[in-house]
C-alpha positions as CSV (number, residue, x, y, z in Angstrom):
1,M,111.4,50.4,-66.9
2,D,107.7,49.9,-66.6
3,S,106.7,47.7,-63.7
4,F,105.1,45.2,-66.0
5,G,108.3,44.7,-68.0
6,F,108.3,41.4,-69.9
7,W,104.7,40.7,-68.9
8,S,103.5,43.6,-71.0
9,I,104.2,41.7,-74.2
10,I,102.3,38.6,-73.1
11,P,98.8,39.9,-74.3
12,P,99.9,40.5,-77.9
13,I,101.8,37.2,-77.9
14,I,98.7,35.4,-76.7
15,A,96.6,37.1,-79.4
16,I,99.1,36.2,-82.2
17,I,99.5,32.6,-81.0
18,M,95.7,32.1,-80.7
19,V,95.1,33.5,-84.2
20,L,97.5,30.9,-85.5
21,L,95.9,28.1,-83.5
22,T,92.2,29.0,-83.8
23,R,92.1,31.1,-87.0
24,S,89.5,33.1,-85.1
25,V,90.4,36.8,-84.9
26,I,87.6,37.6,-82.5
27,V,88.4,34.8,-80.0
28,S,92.2,35.7,-80.2
29,L,91.7,39.4,-79.7
30,F,89.3,38.7,-76.8
31,L,91.8,36.3,-75.1
32,G,94.7,38.8,-75.6
33,L,92.5,41.6,-74.2
34,F,91.4,39.6,-71.2
35,S,94.9,38.4,-70.4
36,G,96.1,42.1,-70.3
37,I,93.3,43.1,-68.0
38,L,94.2,40.1,-65.7
39,L,97.7,41.6,-65.4
40,L,96.2,45.0,-64.5
41,T,94.0,43.5,-61.8
42,S,96.6,41.2,-60.3
43,F,94.9,38.1,-61.8
44,N,91.5,38.7,-60.2
45,P,89.1,37.1,-62.8
46,I,85.9,38.7,-61.5
47,S,87.4,42.2,-61.3
48,S,88.9,41.6,-64.8
49,L,85.5,40.7,-66.3
50,K,84.0,43.8,-64.7
51,K,86.8,46.0,-66.1
52,L,86.5,44.3,-69.5
53,L,82.9,45.3,-69.8
54,G,82.7,48.6,-67.9
55,D,86.1,50.2,-68.5
56,Y,86.9,48.9,-72.0
57,L,84.1,47.5,-74.2
58,F,81.4,49.9,-73.0
59,V,83.7,52.9,-73.0
60,T,85.1,52.0,-76.4
61,V,81.7,51.8,-78.0
62,A,80.4,54.9,-76.3
63,D,83.3,57.0,-77.6
64,E,82.0,59.5,-80.2
65,Y,84.7,58.8,-82.8
66,N,84.4,55.0,-82.4
67,A,80.6,55.1,-82.6
68,G,80.9,57.1,-85.8
69,I,83.2,54.6,-87.4
70,L,80.9,51.7,-86.4
71,I,77.9,53.4,-87.9
72,L,79.7,54.3,-91.1
73,L,80.8,50.7,-91.6
74,V,77.2,49.6,-91.3
75,F,76.2,52.0,-94.1
76,I,79.1,50.7,-96.2
77,G,78.0,47.1,-95.7
78,G,74.5,47.9,-97.0
79,F,75.8,49.8,-100.0
80,V,78.2,47.1,-101.0
81,A,75.5,44.4,-100.8
82,L,73.3,46.4,-103.1
83,L,76.1,46.9,-105.6
84,E,77.0,43.2,-105.6
85,N,73.4,42.1,-106.1
86,S,72.4,44.7,-108.7
87,G,74.3,43.0,-111.6
88,G,75.7,46.4,-112.6
89,A,79.3,45.4,-112.3
90,K,78.8,42.4,-114.6
91,A,76.9,44.4,-117.1
92,F,79.6,47.0,-117.1
93,A,82.4,44.5,-117.6
94,N,80.5,42.6,-120.4
95,H,80.1,45.9,-122.2
96,F,83.8,46.8,-121.7
97,I,85.1,43.5,-123.1
98,S,82.8,42.9,-126.0
99,G,84.8,42.0,-129.1
100,T,88.1,41.4,-127.3
101,K,90.1,38.5,-128.7
102,S,93.8,39.2,-128.1
103,R,95.3,37.1,-125.3
104,I,97.1,40.1,-123.9
105,K,94.0,42.4,-124.1
106,I,91.8,39.8,-122.4
107,Q,94.2,39.5,-119.5
108,L,94.6,43.3,-119.2
109,A,90.8,43.7,-119.4
110,A,90.4,41.3,-116.5
111,W,93.1,43.2,-114.5
112,F,91.4,46.6,-115.3
113,S,88.0,45.2,-114.4
114,G,89.3,44.0,-111.0
115,I,90.7,47.5,-110.4
116,I,87.5,49.4,-111.2
117,I,85.3,47.0,-109.2
118,F,87.2,48.1,-106.0
119,F,84.3,48.4,-103.6
120,S,84.6,44.8,-102.1
121,E,87.5,42.4,-102.1
122,M,84.9,39.7,-101.6
123,G,82.8,40.8,-104.6
124,T,85.6,41.3,-107.1
125,P,86.5,37.6,-107.5
126,L,82.9,36.5,-107.8
127,I,82.0,39.2,-110.2
128,V,85.1,39.3,-112.5
129,G,85.9,35.6,-112.5
130,P,82.7,34.3,-114.1
131,I,82.7,37.1,-116.7
132,Y,86.2,36.2,-118.0
133,E,86.4,32.4,-117.6
134,S,85.0,31.6,-121.0
135,L,87.1,34.2,-122.7
136,F,90.2,32.8,-121.0
137,D,89.3,29.3,-122.1
138,K,88.8,30.3,-125.7
139,A,92.1,32.3,-125.7
140,K,93.9,29.3,-124.1
141,I,94.8,31.2,-120.9
142,S,94.8,29.1,-117.8
143,R,92.2,29.4,-115.1
144,E,95.2,29.7,-112.6
145,K,96.2,32.9,-114.4
146,L,92.7,34.2,-114.2
147,A,92.6,33.4,-110.4
148,W,95.9,35.2,-109.9
149,I,94.8,38.3,-111.8
150,I,91.6,38.7,-109.9
151,D,93.3,37.9,-106.6
152,S,95.9,40.6,-107.4
153,T,93.1,43.2,-107.8
154,A,91.0,42.2,-104.8
155,S,92.4,43.1,-101.4
156,P,95.6,44.8,-102.8
157,V,93.3,47.4,-104.5
158,S,90.6,47.6,-101.8
159,V,93.1,48.4,-99.1
160,M,94.2,51.5,-100.9
161,I,90.8,53.1,-101.2
162,P,90.2,55.4,-98.1
163,F,86.4,55.7,-98.4
164,I,85.4,52.0,-98.4
165,G,85.4,49.5,-95.6
166,W,89.1,48.8,-95.6
167,G,90.2,52.4,-95.4
168,V,87.6,53.3,-92.8
169,Y,88.7,50.3,-90.7
170,I,92.4,51.1,-90.9
171,M,91.7,54.8,-90.1
172,G,89.7,53.8,-87.1
173,L,92.7,51.9,-85.7
174,I,95.1,54.7,-86.6
175,D,93.0,57.4,-85.0
176,T,92.8,55.5,-81.7
177,E,96.6,55.2,-81.4
178,F,97.1,58.9,-82.5
179,K,94.8,60.1,-79.8
180,R,96.5,57.9,-77.2
181,L,99.9,59.4,-78.2
182,S,98.5,62.9,-78.6
183,I,99.6,63.1,-82.2
184,D,98.1,66.1,-83.9
185,M,97.3,64.5,-87.3
186,T,93.9,63.3,-88.6
187,S,93.5,59.6,-89.5
188,W,92.6,60.7,-93.0
189,D,95.8,62.6,-93.5
190,A,97.8,59.7,-91.9
191,F,96.1,57.2,-94.3
192,I,96.7,59.3,-97.4
193,T,100.3,60.1,-96.6
194,S,100.9,56.4,-95.7
195,L,99.7,55.2,-99.2
196,P,103.2,55.5,-100.8
197,Y,104.4,53.0,-98.2
198,F,101.7,50.4,-99.0
199,I,104.5,48.7,-100.9
200,Y,103.3,45.2,-101.3
201,P,99.8,46.1,-102.5
202,V,101.2,48.4,-105.1
203,L,103.6,45.8,-106.4
204,A,100.9,43.1,-106.4
205,V,98.8,45.3,-108.7
206,L,101.6,46.6,-111.0
207,I,103.3,43.2,-111.6
208,V,100.2,41.9,-113.4
209,P,100.5,44.0,-116.6
210,L,104.3,43.7,-116.5
211,I,104.1,39.9,-116.6
212,V,101.2,39.9,-119.1
213,I,102.8,42.2,-121.6
214,L,106.2,40.5,-121.4
215,K,104.4,37.1,-121.7
216,L,106.5,36.0,-118.8
217,D,105.4,33.1,-116.7
218,F,107.6,31.1,-114.3
219,G,107.4,28.2,-112.0
220,P,104.0,26.4,-111.6
221,M,102.3,29.2,-113.5
222,K,104.4,28.5,-116.6
223,K,103.5,24.8,-116.4
224,A,99.8,25.7,-116.2
225,E,100.0,28.0,-119.2
226,E,101.9,25.3,-121.2
227,R,99.2,22.8,-120.3
228,I,96.4,24.7,-121.8
229,M,98.4,26.0,-124.8
230,N,99.7,22.6,-125.8
231,S,96.8,20.3,-124.9
232,G,93.9,22.6,-124.5
233,E,93.2,21.1,-121.1
234,I,91.6,23.6,-118.7
235,Y,92.6,21.6,-115.6
236,W,95.2,19.2,-114.4
237,E,94.0,15.6,-114.4
238,N,93.3,15.4,-110.6
239,A,92.1,19.0,-110.3
240,K,89.0,19.8,-108.2
241,P,87.9,23.2,-109.4
242,L,85.9,25.4,-107.0
243,R,82.5,26.6,-108.3
244,E,80.7,29.8,-107.6
245,S,79.5,30.1,-104.1
246,I,76.4,32.0,-105.3
247,D,74.1,31.1,-108.1
248,T,74.1,33.5,-111.1
249,D,70.6,35.1,-111.3
250,Q,69.9,35.0,-115.1
251,D,66.9,37.4,-114.7
252,V,69.1,40.0,-112.9
253,E,71.8,39.6,-115.5
254,S,69.5,40.2,-118.4
255,K,67.9,43.3,-116.9
256,S,70.9,45.0,-115.3
257,K,72.7,47.9,-117.0
258,P,76.2,49.3,-116.6
259,I,74.8,52.5,-115.1
260,L,73.9,50.4,-111.9
261,I,77.7,50.3,-111.1
262,W,79.1,53.6,-112.3
263,L,76.3,56.0,-111.3
264,P,76.1,55.1,-107.6
265,I,79.9,55.3,-107.3
266,L,79.8,58.7,-109.0
267,I,77.0,59.9,-106.7
268,L,79.1,58.7,-103.7
269,I,82.2,60.7,-104.8
270,I,80.2,63.8,-105.8
271,S,78.2,63.7,-102.5
272,L,81.3,63.4,-100.4
273,F,83.1,66.3,-102.1
274,T,80.0,68.5,-102.1
275,L,79.3,68.0,-98.4
276,L,83.0,68.6,-97.4
277,A,83.9,71.3,-100.0
278,P,82.7,74.2,-97.7
279,K,85.2,73.0,-95.1
280,G,88.1,73.1,-97.6
281,F,88.3,69.4,-98.5
282,P,90.4,68.0,-100.1
283,F,92.9,70.8,-99.8
284,Q,92.5,71.2,-96.0
285,S,92.1,68.8,-93.2
286,V,88.5,68.1,-92.1
287,E,87.5,67.1,-88.6
288,G,86.9,63.4,-88.2
289,K,83.3,63.9,-87.1
290,D,82.5,66.0,-90.2
291,F,84.2,63.4,-92.5
292,R,82.3,60.5,-91.0
293,I,78.9,62.2,-91.2
294,A,79.6,63.3,-94.9
295,L,80.8,59.8,-95.8
296,S,77.8,58.1,-94.1
297,L,75.4,60.4,-95.9
298,S,77.2,59.8,-99.2
299,Y,76.8,56.0,-98.9
300,F,73.2,56.5,-97.9
301,F,72.4,58.7,-101.0
302,S,74.3,56.2,-103.2
303,A,72.3,53.3,-101.8
304,I,69.0,55.1,-102.5
305,S,70.2,55.6,-106.1
306,I,70.8,51.9,-106.6
307,I,67.4,51.0,-105.1
308,I,65.7,53.5,-107.4
309,M,67.5,52.2,-110.5
310,M,66.9,48.5,-109.6
311,L,63.2,49.4,-109.5
312,I,63.3,51.3,-112.8
313,F,65.1,48.5,-114.6
314,K,62.9,45.9,-112.7
315,V,66.1,44.2,-111.4
316,K,64.7,43.8,-107.9
317,T,61.5,44.8,-106.1
318,I,61.5,47.3,-103.3
319,S,61.1,44.5,-100.7
320,Q,64.1,42.6,-102.2
321,S,66.2,45.7,-102.3
322,L,65.6,46.6,-98.7
323,N,66.3,43.0,-97.6
324,I,69.6,43.1,-99.4
325,Y,70.5,46.4,-97.9
326,T,69.7,45.3,-94.3
327,S,71.5,41.9,-94.8
328,G,74.6,43.8,-96.0
329,M,74.5,45.8,-92.8
330,K,74.2,42.7,-90.7
331,N,77.2,41.2,-92.6
332,M,79.5,43.9,-91.0
333,T,78.9,42.4,-87.5
334,D,82.2,40.5,-87.3
335,I,84.2,43.6,-88.5
336,L,82.5,45.8,-85.8
337,I,83.4,43.3,-83.1
338,I,87.0,43.0,-84.3
339,L,87.3,46.8,-84.2
340,V,85.9,47.2,-80.7
341,L,88.2,44.4,-79.4
342,A,91.2,45.9,-81.2
343,W,90.6,49.4,-79.8
344,S,90.2,47.9,-76.3
345,L,93.4,45.8,-76.7
346,G,95.3,48.9,-77.8
347,S,94.2,50.7,-74.6
348,V,95.3,47.8,-72.4
349,L,98.7,47.7,-74.1
350,D,99.1,51.4,-73.5
351,K,98.5,50.9,-69.8
352,L,100.8,48.0,-69.6
353,G,103.6,50.0,-71.4
354,T,104.1,47.3,-74.0
355,A,105.6,49.7,-76.7
356,N,107.9,51.3,-74.1
357,Y,109.2,47.9,-73.0
358,I,109.9,46.8,-76.6
359,V,111.7,50.1,-77.3
360,Q,113.9,49.5,-74.2
361,V,114.7,45.9,-75.4
362,I,115.5,47.1,-78.9
363,D,117.6,50.1,-77.7
364,G,121.2,49.3,-78.5
365,T,120.6,45.8,-79.9
366,I,118.7,46.5,-83.1
367,P,119.1,49.6,-85.3
368,P,115.8,51.4,-85.1
369,A,115.8,52.1,-88.9
370,I,115.3,48.4,-89.7
371,V,112.2,48.2,-87.5
372,P,109.8,48.8,-90.4
373,A,111.3,45.9,-92.3
374,L,110.9,43.7,-89.2
375,I,107.3,44.9,-88.8
376,F,106.6,43.9,-92.4
377,L,108.2,40.4,-91.9
378,V,106.3,39.8,-88.6
379,G,103.0,40.9,-90.2
380,A,103.7,38.9,-93.4
381,C,104.3,35.7,-91.4
382,M,101.3,36.3,-89.2
383,S,98.9,37.0,-92.0
384,F,100.2,34.1,-94.1
385,A,99.8,31.7,-91.2
386,N,96.2,32.8,-90.3
387,G,95.0,34.0,-93.7
388,T,93.6,37.3,-92.4
389,S,94.9,40.8,-93.1
390,W,92.2,42.5,-90.9
391,G,93.3,40.5,-87.9
392,T,96.9,41.3,-88.6
393,F,96.1,45.1,-88.8
394,A,94.1,44.8,-85.5
395,I,97.0,43.3,-83.6
396,M,100.0,45.0,-85.3
397,L,98.9,48.6,-85.7
398,P,98.4,49.1,-81.9
399,L,102.0,47.9,-81.6
400,A,103.7,49.4,-84.6
401,I,102.4,53.0,-84.2
402,P,103.6,53.5,-80.6
403,L,106.8,51.6,-81.4
404,G,107.5,54.0,-84.3
405,Y,106.6,57.0,-82.3
406,H,109.0,56.2,-79.4
407,L,111.8,55.2,-81.8
408,D,111.3,58.5,-83.7
409,L,110.5,56.6,-87.0
410,P,108.2,57.9,-89.7
411,L,104.8,56.7,-88.6
412,T,103.6,56.5,-92.2
413,V,106.3,54.0,-92.9
414,C,105.4,51.9,-89.9
415,I,101.7,51.9,-90.9
416,G,102.6,51.0,-94.5
417,A,104.8,48.1,-93.3
418,V,101.8,46.7,-91.3
419,I,99.5,47.0,-94.3
420,S,102.0,45.4,-96.6
421,G,102.6,42.5,-94.3
422,G,98.8,42.0,-93.9
423,I,98.1,42.0,-97.6
424,F,101.0,39.6,-98.3
425,G,99.2,37.0,-96.3
426,D,95.8,37.8,-97.6
427,H,97.1,37.5,-101.1
428,S,99.1,34.3,-100.7
429,S,97.8,32.2,-97.8
430,P,95.9,29.1,-98.8
431,I,93.4,29.7,-96.0
432,S,92.7,33.4,-96.9
433,D,89.1,34.0,-97.8
434,T,90.1,36.2,-100.7
435,T,92.4,33.5,-102.1
436,I,89.6,30.9,-101.8
437,L,87.1,33.3,-103.4
438,S,89.5,33.9,-106.3
439,S,89.7,30.2,-106.9
440,T,86.0,30.0,-106.8
441,G,85.3,33.0,-109.1
442,A,87.8,31.7,-111.7
443,G,86.5,28.2,-111.4
444,A,90.0,27.0,-110.6
445,D,91.4,24.3,-108.4
446,H,92.3,26.1,-105.1
447,K,95.5,24.1,-104.6
448,D,96.6,24.9,-108.1
449,H,95.8,28.6,-107.8
450,N,97.7,28.9,-104.5
451,K,100.7,27.0,-105.9
452,T,100.9,29.2,-109.0
453,Q,100.5,32.5,-107.1
454,V,102.8,32.0,-104.1
455,P,106.1,32.3,-106.1
456,I,105.0,35.7,-107.5
457,A,103.8,36.8,-104.0
458,I,107.1,35.7,-102.4
459,F,109.0,37.6,-105.1
460,N,107.1,40.8,-104.3
461,G,107.4,40.1,-100.6
462,V,111.2,39.9,-100.9
463,V,111.4,43.0,-103.0
464,T,109.3,44.9,-100.3
465,A,111.6,43.8,-97.5
466,I,114.7,44.7,-99.4
467,A,113.4,48.1,-100.3
468,L,112.6,48.8,-96.7
469,L,116.0,47.7,-95.6
470,I,117.8,49.7,-98.3
471,T,115.9,52.9,-97.7
472,S,116.4,52.6,-93.9
473,M,120.0,53.5,-94.7
474,I,119.1,56.2,-97.2
475,D,115.7,57.8,-96.9
476,F,112.3,56.1,-96.6
477,K,110.7,58.5,-99.0
478,F,112.5,56.5,-101.9
479,T,111.0,53.2,-100.7
480,L,108.3,52.9,-103.3
481,V,110.5,54.0,-106.2
482,I,113.2,51.5,-105.2
483,A,110.7,48.7,-104.8
484,I,109.1,49.3,-108.2
485,M,112.6,49.6,-109.8
486,F,113.7,46.3,-108.1
487,M,110.5,44.6,-109.2
488,V,110.9,45.6,-112.8
489,I,114.6,44.7,-112.9
490,G,113.8,41.3,-111.3
491,V,111.0,40.6,-113.7
492,F,113.3,41.5,-116.7
493,I,116.1,39.3,-115.3
494,I,113.7,36.3,-115.0
495,H,112.5,37.1,-118.5
496,K,116.0,37.1,-119.9
497,V,117.1,34.0,-118.1
498,Q,114.0,32.0,-119.2
499,K,114.5,33.3,-122.8
500,Y,118.1,32.1,-122.8
501,K,117.2,28.8,-121.1
502,Y,114.6,27.9,-123.7
503,S,116.6,29.1,-126.7
504,T,119.6,26.7,-125.9
């Protein structure tokens, strides 16, 4: 047994508890990291501070792979800011929904719009919500339903795209752990092969058309739909709807065109494949350095295309465009700090032997096969309590990957369990920024949005846990199929029960 024994789990416990108490991921990761270094230096605070800076933070930032990830995220931040301010997404969605009157078609259009505007979980609610709110009101569909639809296509969709901020962030965490464990697999391959185990995000996206087409609403959502259908009231009597956090620029809206959204994304994808095709991509693994350079250049070329088009259509001046671009880069600061701290914490946990100790505790007491389900439940509770999936990933992946490795579990399943747990909280927690922005974008009361969404989120969360438990006894490769099957069966059972209840 490692000499640190029980003490090796203190740093991650401190990080988790501090996230719940302070709701600050940066502060919590720092305290968890510092506590681990204190253990390594026999509680010498001065020596610990020196090690923190010299042996961890400086070394982590100077690492070639890590530096590439940090620079790539800066390019992504600038690109996303340009897209959000170009007005192209709104112009595209307005063009797409023109003439739509059917209640089902309007809801499906909002769902589809949320999926195609995948580049930012923050931008999706504030772009899609205002476009559809008047259509939902005219069709007598509740604002709570709109908030739920755009919330279900924000972070659950963004987390599955490998070449935007979410995917790059997750791959950065994965790569560090794989290097530490000498696993001969690229972070890109690990992310792609883990996608079938992103169970909760997949269910969150797929349940929307199922409920919409079946016209199935239950719990508080059903009451909200009955309110607007029967009385025409958009809000409950004591509701306090959230408004847009940014003012709509009418000038931008009138000048912008759909090409401002689809062309830059097309240029991004074409540039990426063109730069990597000589190296065999996507049929062969590409070195991480080559991938990061190609992706950074692709985002740069796409950003240039947006700036040029905004000048052509007189949406923004060159000065405004460059200010937006650099501001978007600055907005990535928190994410960069979180990544550096998470990488450093993972290194400390490796030296403390945290994963080895947990394996020794589990050995003979808990069947290893149910560990992915436990990882999901811990991640779900943590993310629900603190409202952050990114913080959950930063704390849980450095624990889950070594744990899965030492227990000889499929690492893709362990990674998927962490992602599923993190997205559950991001999707359902009342203090999640995405949940708040969804209320804001839809012009809904935040309490009412959260109240109507949580039963659906819990339903999908239970299905995810059950699917992981069942396939732990069969084969994990069937997890997604079983989860979707259980979700569909569960929805149809609820549909039949409600139909019987209201017919008698």
